[in-house]
PASEBA-1860 file (N, C-alpha, C; in nm, 3 decimals):
! residues 76
1> MGGAIAEL> 0.080/-0.110/0.039/0.005/-0.015/-0.013/0.057/0.111/-0.004 ~ 0.179/0.117/0.090/0.319/0.202/0.032/0.367/0.291/-0.029 ~ 0.349/0.172/-0.118/0.409/0.168/-0.274/0.306/0.262/-0.369 ~ 0.172/0.205/-0.299/0.091/0.280/-0.443/0.063/0.385/-0.381 ~ 0.080/0.480/-0.276/0.059/0.583/-0.221/0.177/0.731/-0.291 ~ 0.241/0.597/-0.288/0.412/0.671/-0.320/0.433/0.720/-0.487 ~ 0.314/0.588/-0.550/0.350/0.640/-0.658/0.189/0.737/-0.705 ~ 0.087/0.779/-0.642/-0.002/0.844/-0.679/0.055/1.000/-0.630
9> QRYISANP> 0.144/1.003/-0.556/0.218/1.128/-0.514/0.301/1.185/-0.554 ~ 0.386/1.099/-0.642/0.444/1.100/-0.813/0.357/1.156/-0.912 ~ 0.227/1.069/-0.930/0.213/1.147/-1.046/0.114/1.254/-1.007 ~ 0.028/1.287/-0.891/-0.014/1.381/-0.856/0.083/1.535/-0.925 ~ 0.218/1.493/-0.825/0.269/1.598/-0.817/0.338/1.625/-0.998 ~ 0.312/1.551/-1.070/0.366/1.564/-1.211/0.265/1.654/-1.248 ~ 0.100/1.609/-1.198/-0.027/1.625/-1.297/-0.070/1.698/-1.189 ~ -0.021/1.836/-1.153/-0.119/1.897/-1.047/-0.232/1.961/-1.042
17> HPGKESLR> -0.289/1.926/-1.009/-0.491/2.043/-0.978/-0.499/2.169/-0.871 ~ -0.547/2.256/-0.950/-0.534/2.397/-0.883/-0.641/2.337/-0.707 ~ -0.554/2.358/-0.602/-0.589/2.358/-0.469/-0.485/2.257/-0.413 ~ -0.555/2.214/-0.287/-0.495/2.071/-0.200/-0.533/1.932/-0.245 ~ -0.448/1.887/-0.304/-0.555/1.766/-0.277/-0.526/1.649/-0.193 ~ -0.609/1.586/-0.099/-0.582/1.532/0.037/-0.601/1.369/-0.007 ~ -0.520/1.306/0.104/-0.594/1.123/0.058/-0.661/1.110/0.153 ~ -0.851/1.027/0.084/-0.909/0.995/0.214/-0.949/0.877/0.249
25> AIELKQIP> -0.979/0.800/0.123/-0.994/0.613/0.126/-0.907/0.562/0.041 ~ -0.840/0.419/0.020/-0.839/0.395/-0.056/-0.858/0.227/-0.015 ~ -0.865/0.139/-0.104/-0.960/-0.002/-0.116/-0.877/-0.118/-0.184 ~ -0.802/-0.181/-0.181/-0.742/-0.279/-0.244/-0.915/-0.353/-0.289 ~ -0.952/-0.363/-0.426/-1.046/-0.397/-0.506/-0.978/-0.554/-0.596 ~ -1.027/-0.605/-0.594/-1.035/-0.722/-0.705/-1.095/-0.693/-0.889 ~ -1.013/-0.696/-1.015/-1.084/-0.634/-1.118/-1.121/-0.738/-1.123 ~ -1.338/-0.638/-1.170/-1.403/-0.719/-1.211/-1.337/-0.777/-1.355
33> KHKHYWHY> -1.430/-0.980/-1.311/-1.432/-1.080/-1.451/-1.247/-1.141/-1.483 ~ -1.161/-1.122/-1.353/-1.027/-1.103/-1.328/-0.996/-1.167/-1.194 ~ -1.021/-1.243/-1.142/-0.994/-1.315/-1.048/-0.905/-1.273/-0.995 ~ -0.779/-1.304/-1.046/-0.643/-1.289/-0.948/-0.574/-1.158/-1.030 ~ -0.589/-1.071/-1.065/-0.585/-0.950/-1.066/-0.649/-0.843/-0.965 ~ -0.580/-0.747/-0.898/-0.633/-0.656/-0.775/-0.535/-0.544/-0.803 ~ -0.639/-0.406/-0.799/-0.594/-0.321/-0.749/-0.611/-0.227/-0.665 ~ -0.586/-0.089/-0.626/-0.588/-0.040/-0.533/-0.651/0.105/-0.588
41> LVRTRVKN> -0.779/0.130/-0.574/-0.864/0.195/-0.564/-0.893/0.358/-0.437 ~ -0.829/0.424/-0.507/-0.796/0.534/-0.437/-0.940/0.717/-0.446 ~ -0.938/0.781/-0.331/-1.018/0.854/-0.304/-0.936/0.971/-0.285 ~ -0.951/1.086/-0.354/-0.855/1.180/-0.286/-0.994/1.314/-0.280 ~ -0.962/1.471/-0.216/-1.072/1.539/-0.216/-0.957/1.679/-0.253 ~ -0.987/1.796/-0.349/-0.935/1.862/-0.363/-1.028/1.997/-0.330 ~ -0.936/2.069/-0.191/-0.965/2.213/-0.224/-0.932/2.286/-0.268 ~ -1.030/2.409/-0.346/-0.981/2.512/-0.407/-1.121/2.649/-0.326
49> QDGTANHF> -1.074/2.744/-0.443/-1.187/2.840/-0.411/-1.307/2.789/-0.414 ~ -1.344/2.699/-0.566/-1.498/2.739/-0.599/-1.562/2.583/-0.469 ~ -1.429/2.543/-0.384/-1.531/2.426/-0.257/-1.472/2.316/-0.284 ~ -1.504/2.195/-0.261/-1.423/2.054/-0.268/-1.474/1.979/-0.322 ~ -1.361/1.907/-0.436/-1.435/1.807/-0.496/-1.356/1.680/-0.495 ~ -1.403/1.537/-0.515/-1.369/1.443/-0.446/-1.293/1.326/-0.648 ~ -1.192/1.285/-0.607/-1.073/1.294/-0.739/-1.028/1.126/-0.704 ~ -1.119/1.022/-0.768/-1.112/0.857/-0.770/-0.946/0.821/-0.912
57> YIVLMDGK> -0.873/0.792/-0.819/-0.748/0.721/-0.958/-0.739/0.535/-0.889 ~ -0.747/0.499/-1.033/-0.688/0.335/-0.999/-0.563/0.362/-1.011 ~ -0.485/0.243/-0.900/-0.313/0.195/-0.906/-0.294/0.115/-0.914 ~ -0.260/-0.020/-1.054/-0.211/-0.126/-1.032/-0.104/-0.180/-1.036 ~ -0.101/-0.262/-0.969/0.028/-0.315/-0.897/0.112/-0.303/-0.946 ~ 0.173/-0.262/-1.042/0.301/-0.254/-1.101/0.296/-0.051/-1.098 ~ 0.244/-0.068/-1.048/0.219/0.129/-1.017/0.184/0.203/-1.098 ~ 0.131/0.141/-1.204/0.083/0.238/-1.283/-0.033/0.323/-1.230
65> VIPAIVEP> -0.071/0.475/-1.268/-0.174/0.537/-1.178/-0.263/0.589/-1.305 ~ -0.381/0.542/-1.295/-0.457/0.589/-1.406/-0.618/0.695/-1.286 ~ -0.633/0.821/-1.367/-0.756/0.851/-1.288/-0.885/0.820/-1.349 ~ -0.974/0.812/-1.228/-1.105/0.727/-1.287/-1.209/0.805/-1.241 ~ -1.351/0.729/-1.372/-1.410/0.812/-1.387/-1.543/0.776/-1.286 ~ -1.608/0.832/-1.249/-1.749/0.733/-1.138/-1.868/0.804/-1.287 ~ -1.907/0.741/-1.263/-2.024/0.738/-1.369/-2.153/0.650/-1.272 ~ -2.299/0.778/-1.335/-2.416/0.708/-1.272/-2.428/0.568/-1.355
73> EAYK> -2.540/0.527/-1.270/-2.596/0.407/-1.356/-2.650/0.431/-1.440 ~ -2.655/0.376/-1.526/-2.806/0.356/-1.690/-2.895/0.387/-1.583 ~ -3.016/0.451/-1.577/-3.146/0.475/-1.614/-3.147/0.354/-1.698 ~ -3.328/0.265/-1.636/-3.412/0.202/-1.765/-3.541/0.272/-1.826
END
């Protein structure tokens, strides 16, 4: 987990957001439909002049950081 946080900090410093970003949660999750593959789902919060916003990232076991998009479920 420490490696995942270090990679995320490296990613954030290379791709800064306006405002201060702080770690809110980190979860180890299985990749859907791939039962032997795992990733970390990281939630951060950015505080800026407009208020706060949550940002989500996926950190793969090889250290690759991917910004995640949270989409609402489709309506029937």
